[in-house]
C-alpha positions as CSV (number, residue, x, y, z in Angstrom):
1,X,78.9,-3.3,-9.9
2,X,76.5,-6.4,-10.3
3,X,78.4,-9.7,-9.2
4,X,76.9,-12.4,-11.2
5,X,77.2,-16.2,-10.9
6,X,79.8,-16.7,-13.6
7,X,82.4,-14.2,-12.2
8,X,82.1,-16.3,-8.8
9,X,82.9,-19.8,-10.5
10,X,85.6,-18.1,-12.4
11,X,87.4,-17.1,-9.2
12,X,86.4,-19.9,-7.2
13,X,88.2,-22.0,-10.6
14,X,91.1,-20.0,-10.2
15,X,91.9,-19.8,-6.8
16,X,90.3,-23.0,-5.1
17,X,88.3,-21.0,-2.7
18,X,84.5,-21.5,-1.3
19,X,81.8,-19.7,-3.3
20,X,81.0,-17.6,-0.5
21,X,84.4,-16.1,-0.1
22,X,85.0,-16.0,-3.6
23,X,81.5,-13.8,-3.7
24,X,83.1,-11.7,-0.9
25,X,86.0,-10.8,-2.3
26,X,84.3,-9.7,-5.3
27,X,82.2,-7.3,-3.5
28,X,84.8,-6.2,-1.6
29,X,86.7,-5.5,-4.3
30,X,83.9,-4.4,-6.2
31,X,84.6,-7.2,-9.4
32,X,88.1,-6.6,-9.9
33,X,89.0,-10.3,-10.2
34,X,92.8,-9.9,-10.0
35,X,92.1,-7.5,-6.8
36,X,89.7,-10.3,-6.0
37,X,92.4,-12.7,-6.1
38,X,95.1,-10.4,-4.1
39,X,92.5,-10.3,-1.4
40,X,91.9,-13.9,-1.4
41,X,95.4,-14.7,-1.0
42,X,95.6,-11.9,1.3
43,X,93.1,-13.7,3.7
44,X,94.8,-17.3,3.3
45,X,91.7,-18.7,1.2
46,X,93.3,-19.0,-2.2
47,X,96.2,-21.6,-0.5
48,X,94.1,-24.4,-1.7
49,X,94.2,-23.6,-5.2
50,X,98.0,-24.5,-5.1
51,X,98.0,-27.3,-3.2
52,X,95.0,-29.0,-5.0
53,X,97.3,-31.1,-7.5
54,X,99.2,-32.9,-4.9
55,X,98.5,-36.3,-4.1
56,X,96.7,-37.0,-1.0
57,X,97.0,-40.6,-0.6
58,X,97.2,-40.8,3.6
59,X,95.0,-39.9,5.8
60,X,91.9,-41.8,8.0
61,X,89.0,-44.2,7.5
62,X,86.1,-42.5,9.6
63,X,83.1,-44.9,10.7
64,X,80.0,-44.2,13.0
65,X,77.3,-46.5,13.4
66,X,73.9,-46.1,14.7
67,X,70.8,-48.1,15.2
68,X,71.1,-50.7,12.4
69,X,72.8,-48.2,10.1
70,X,77.0,-47.7,9.6
71,X,79.1,-45.4,7.6
72,X,82.6,-45.2,6.4
73,X,84.3,-42.5,5.0
74,X,88.3,-42.0,3.5
75,X,89.6,-38.3,4.3
76,X,92.7,-37.9,2.6
77,X,95.8,-35.7,3.3
78,X,99.1,-35.5,1.6
79,X,101.5,-36.9,5.2
80,X,100.6,-39.3,7.7
81,X,101.8,-36.5,9.8
82,X,99.0,-34.3,9.2
83,X,96.2,-37.6,9.5
84,X,97.8,-37.0,13.3
85,X,96.5,-33.3,13.9
86,X,94.1,-32.6,16.3
87,X,92.1,-30.2,13.4
88,X,92.2,-33.3,10.6
89,X,90.7,-35.7,13.2
90,X,88.0,-33.3,14.0
91,X,87.0,-33.1,10.8
92,X,86.9,-37.0,9.9
93,X,84.9,-37.2,13.3
94,X,82.5,-34.6,12.3
95,X,82.1,-35.0,8.4
96,X,81.4,-39.2,9.6
97,X,78.4,-37.9,12.1
98,X,76.8,-36.4,8.9
99,X,77.5,-39.1,7.0
100,X,75.6,-41.3,9.3
101,X,73.0,-38.7,9.7
102,X,72.2,-37.3,6.2
103,X,74.6,-39.4,3.8
104,X,73.3,-41.2,0.6
105,X,75.9,-40.4,-2.0
106,X,79.5,-38.7,-1.5
107,X,78.2,-36.1,-4.0
108,X,75.2,-35.7,-1.3
109,X,77.8,-35.5,1.4
110,X,80.0,-32.9,0.2
111,X,76.9,-30.7,-0.7
112,X,75.8,-30.8,3.1
113,X,76.0,-28.1,5.5
114,X,78.7,-28.5,8.4
115,X,78.8,-25.7,10.7
116,X,77.1,-23.6,8.2
117,X,79.1,-23.9,5.2
118,X,79.1,-27.2,2.9
119,X,81.4,-29.7,3.5
120,X,83.1,-29.4,0.1
121,X,83.8,-25.2,1.3
122,X,84.6,-26.7,4.7
123,X,87.8,-28.9,3.4
124,X,88.7,-26.0,1.3
125,X,89.2,-23.6,4.2
126,X,91.1,-26.8,5.6
127,X,93.4,-27.1,3.2
128,X,94.2,-23.3,3.3
129,X,94.3,-23.2,7.3
130,X,96.6,-26.5,7.7
131,X,98.5,-26.1,4.5
132,X,98.0,-29.8,2.8
133,X,95.9,-30.5,0.0
134,X,92.8,-33.0,1.3
135,X,90.1,-35.0,-0.3
136,X,87.1,-36.1,0.7
137,X,87.7,-39.3,-1.4
138,X,85.0,-42.0,-0.6
139,X,81.5,-42.8,1.6
140,X,80.0,-46.0,2.0
141,X,76.8,-46.9,3.8
142,X,76.0,-49.9,5.3
143,X,72.1,-51.4,6.7
144,X,70.9,-54.5,8.3
145,X,69.3,-55.5,11.8
146,X,72.5,-55.0,13.6
147,X,75.7,-53.3,11.9
148,X,78.9,-53.6,14.0
149,X,82.4,-51.8,12.9
150,X,85.8,-52.2,13.9
151,X,89.1,-49.9,13.3
152,X,92.4,-51.4,12.3
153,X,95.4,-49.0,13.5
154,X,93.3,-46.5,15.1
155,X,93.9,-42.7,15.4
156,X,91.2,-41.7,17.8
157,X,88.0,-43.6,18.4
158,X,86.1,-44.5,15.4
159,X,89.1,-43.8,13.2
160,X,92.0,-45.2,11.5
161,X,93.9,-46.7,8.5
162,X,91.1,-49.4,7.9
163,X,87.3,-49.2,8.6
164,X,85.2,-52.3,8.6
165,X,81.4,-52.3,8.7
166,X,79.7,-55.8,9.4
167,X,75.7,-56.0,8.7
168,X,74.4,-59.2,10.5
169,X,70.7,-60.6,11.6
170,X,70.0,-62.2,14.5
171,X,69.8,-61.9,18.0
172,X,71.5,-58.4,18.8
173,X,74.1,-59.3,21.5
174,X,75.4,-62.2,19.2
175,X,75.5,-60.5,16.6
176,X,77.5,-57.8,18.1
177,X,80.2,-60.3,19.7
178,X,80.4,-62.6,16.8
179,X,80.2,-59.6,14.2
180,X,83.1,-57.7,16.0
181,X,85.4,-60.4,15.5
182,X,84.1,-61.4,12.0
183,X,85.2,-57.2,11.2
184,X,88.4,-57.9,12.8
185,X,88.6,-60.9,10.3
186,X,88.2,-58.7,7.1
187,X,90.3,-56.0,8.2
188,X,92.9,-59.0,8.5
189,X,91.8,-60.6,5.0
190,X,90.4,-58.3,2.9
191,X,88.3,-60.9,0.9
192,X,86.7,-59.8,-2.3
193,X,82.9,-60.3,-2.2
194,X,81.0,-61.9,0.8
195,X,80.0,-65.4,-1.3
196,X,80.7,-66.7,-4.7
197,X,77.5,-65.6,-6.1
198,X,78.7,-61.9,-5.1
199,X,82.4,-62.3,-7.0
200,X,82.7,-60.3,-9.8
201,X,82.7,-62.7,-12.8
202,X,85.6,-61.1,-14.8
203,X,88.0,-62.2,-11.9
204,X,86.0,-65.6,-12.2
205,X,86.6,-65.9,-15.4
206,X,90.2,-64.3,-15.2
207,X,91.0,-66.6,-12.8
208,X,90.0,-69.9,-14.6
209,X,91.9,-68.9,-17.5
210,X,94.9,-68.7,-15.5
211,X,94.0,-72.4,-13.8
212,X,93.2,-73.8,-16.7
213,X,96.6,-73.1,-18.5
214,X,98.4,-74.5,-15.5
215,X,96.7,-77.6,-15.3
216,X,97.4,-77.9,-19.3
217,X,101.3,-77.5,-18.7
218,X,100.8,-80.9,-16.9
219,X,99.9,-83.1,-19.8
220,X,96.9,-84.8,-18.5
221,X,94.1,-85.4,-20.5
222,X,91.1,-82.7,-21.1
223,X,88.8,-84.7,-18.6
224,X,91.5,-85.0,-15.8
225,X,92.4,-81.6,-16.4
226,X,88.7,-80.4,-16.0
227,X,88.5,-82.0,-12.6
228,X,91.3,-80.3,-11.5
229,X,89.9,-77.3,-12.3
230,X,86.6,-77.8,-10.6
231,X,88.7,-78.2,-7.4
232,X,91.1,-75.4,-8.1
233,X,88.2,-73.2,-8.4
234,X,86.4,-74.4,-5.2
235,X,89.9,-73.7,-3.1
236,X,89.7,-70.2,-4.9
237,X,86.4,-69.6,-3.8
238,X,87.6,-70.7,-0.7
239,X,90.4,-68.2,-0.4
240,X,88.7,-64.9,-1.4
241,X,85.1,-64.8,0.1
242,X,84.6,-64.1,3.2
243,X,82.0,-66.6,4.4
244,X,84.3,-69.6,2.6
245,X,87.3,-68.4,4.3
246,X,88.6,-70.0,7.3
247,X,88.0,-68.1,10.2
248,X,91.0,-66.3,12.1
249,X,89.4,-66.8,15.6
250,X,89.0,-70.6,14.6
251,X,90.4,-71.8,11.7
252,X,88.6,-75.1,11.9
253,X,85.6,-73.2,11.0
254,X,84.6,-71.3,7.6
255,X,83.3,-67.8,8.8
256,X,79.6,-69.0,7.6
257,X,80.1,-72.0,10.2
258,X,80.7,-69.6,12.7
259,X,77.9,-66.9,12.3
260,X,76.0,-69.9,12.2
261,X,77.0,-71.5,15.2
262,X,76.3,-68.3,17.1
263,X,73.0,-68.0,15.2
264,X,73.2,-65.5,13.1
265,X,74.0,-64.2,9.2
266,X,76.1,-62.1,8.0
267,X,74.1,-60.0,5.3
268,X,77.2,-57.6,3.9
269,X,80.3,-56.0,4.8
270,X,82.5,-53.0,3.9
271,X,86.1,-52.5,4.4
272,X,87.8,-49.5,3.5
273,X,91.7,-49.2,3.8
274,X,93.4,-45.4,3.4
275,X,95.1,-44.9,0.1
276,X,94.4,-48.3,-1.9
277,X,93.8,-47.5,-5.4
278,X,96.0,-44.2,-5.4
279,X,99.3,-44.1,-6.6
280,X,101.4,-42.6,-4.7
281,X,104.3,-40.6,-5.7
282,X,107.7,-42.3,-4.8
283,X,110.2,-39.1,-4.3
284,X,114.1,-40.3,-5.2
285,X,115.7,-38.1,-1.7
286,X,119.1,-37.7,-3.5
287,X,117.8,-36.8,-6.4
288,X,115.4,-34.4,-4.5
289,X,118.5,-33.0,-2.7
290,X,120.4,-32.7,-5.6
291,X,117.4,-30.7,-7.0
292,X,117.2,-28.2,-4.7
293,X,121.0,-27.7,-4.2
294,X,120.6,-26.6,-8.0
295,X,117.9,-24.0,-7.0
296,X,115.5,-26.5,-9.3
């Protein structure tokens, strides 16, 4: 029987198996869809489908840097226990390396081959093997004259709970030294943007509206309120922009001043933390035990 692309697609969607595995299952079972599902289950390749709905909010950030180019990827797992698994960490390391060489977008990265298979299929196989849902969620690329990286809460070399990349112009030795310090600063403070001009206009307007209402509650004249807003917005920009923040290494300087003193310029940064933005399912342990005892 001829195995069509439509049949392979249908089997992949119903089982979560990789394309080549789905095609082989259909070939082995002469196109019988139910038998192909059973074949995949027997081989342990259909497990991924059952796990694909679970929330994967743990995991690791992998970073890699070479010759003025850096990448940061986020590979999520369901539990922190799996994030400590050597197999999982090997995946993070290998995918980071591929992203550094060929990654342009997350979609391109997922389609790039790793050990003879697209990264997306390699992950499907890993889900079946390790037994937890996994998601390759994000990839960021940063380029500059010099790019340095820092990993916070490192689980292994080049991976941890927070990954930071910093791009700088200027003498390489000084850029690497102060760049590492600035990367640590970014991990700690999580700035909203590089500078005031890079800030989201919606964020600026929202903050201005809040500060204006607060100032008006003071009952002062509008002319005074306007001056108050200017001062408060200036303070806001100092707190949320990287270059305006007080440098954690030396609070007497801003980050911009520390960079200038070292003879370098910060041109960009990336900060990625595991699970940020993912709504984690909070379990009521007592309710879960009661449900289990009732056979639910």
